[in-house]
C-alpha positions in Angstrom: -73.3 -52.4 -55.9 -70.7 -50.0 -57.2 -69.8 -50.1 -60.9 -66.3 -51.3 -60.0 -67.7 -54.3 -58.2 -68.3 -55.9 -61.5 -64.6 -56.1 -62.3 -63.8 -57.3 -58.8 -66.4 -60.0 -59.1 -65.0 -61.1 -62.4 -61.5 -61.2 -61.0 -62.7 -63.3 -58.1 -64.6 -65.6 -60.4 -61.9 -66.0 -63.0 -58.8 -66.1 -60.7 -60.1 -66.4 -57.2 -58.5 -69.8 -56.6 -55.1 -68.7 -57.8 -52.2 -67.6 -55.6 -50.1 -64.7 -56.7 -47.2 -62.8 -55.2 -47.0 -59.1 -54.9 -44.2 -58.8 -57.4 -46.6 -60.3 -60.0 -49.3 -57.9 -59.0 -46.9 -54.9 -59.2 -45.8 -56.1 -62.7 -49.5 -56.3 -63.9 -50.2 -52.9 -62.5 -47.2 -51.4 -64.3 -48.4 -53.1 -67.5 -51.8 -51.6 -67.0 -50.4 -48.1 -66.5 -48.3 -48.5 -69.6 -51.4 -49.1 -71.7 -53.6 -46.7 -69.7 -51.4 -43.8 -68.6 -54.4 -41.7 -67.6 -54.8 -44.0 -64.6 -51.2 -43.7 -63.3 -52.2 -41.6 -60.3 -55.1 -44.0 -59.4 -52.9 -47.1 -59.7 -50.2 -45.4 -57.6 -52.7 -44.5 -54.9 -54.0 -48.1 -54.9 -50.4 -49.5 -54.7 -49.7 -47.2 -51.8 -52.9 -48.3 -50.0 -52.0 -51.9 -50.5 -48.4 -51.4 -49.4 -49.3 -49.8 -46.1 -50.5 -51.9 -43.2 -53.6 -50.7 -41.4 -51.5 -50.3 -38.3 -49.1 -48.0 -40.2 -51.9 -45.5 -40.9 -52.9 -45.4 -37.2 -49.3 -44.9 -36.2 -48.9 -42.1 -38.8 -52.1 -40.4 -37.6 -50.9 -40.5 -34.0 -47.6 -39.0 -35.0 -49.4 -36.2 -36.8 -51.5 -35.4 -33.8 -48.5 -35.5 -31.5 -46.6 -33.1 -33.8 -49.6 -30.7 -33.9 -49.9 -30.7 -30.1 -46.2 -30.0 -29.7 -46.3 -27.1 -32.1 
């Protein structure tokens, strides 16, 4: 188990039955960064990861390969 799993397990236990929207999540992430600015890059990377569909990454990688082959 990773150290971060403890927090994820707590989140699931405490709020696992709740439904939230992404605007609420973004607001909570902003509040976290305001009180913990040293994690701004990490939170931004997580938000970007969550924002992108898995299919988007595959499309992006294919485009990069195509561009490299064409060059």
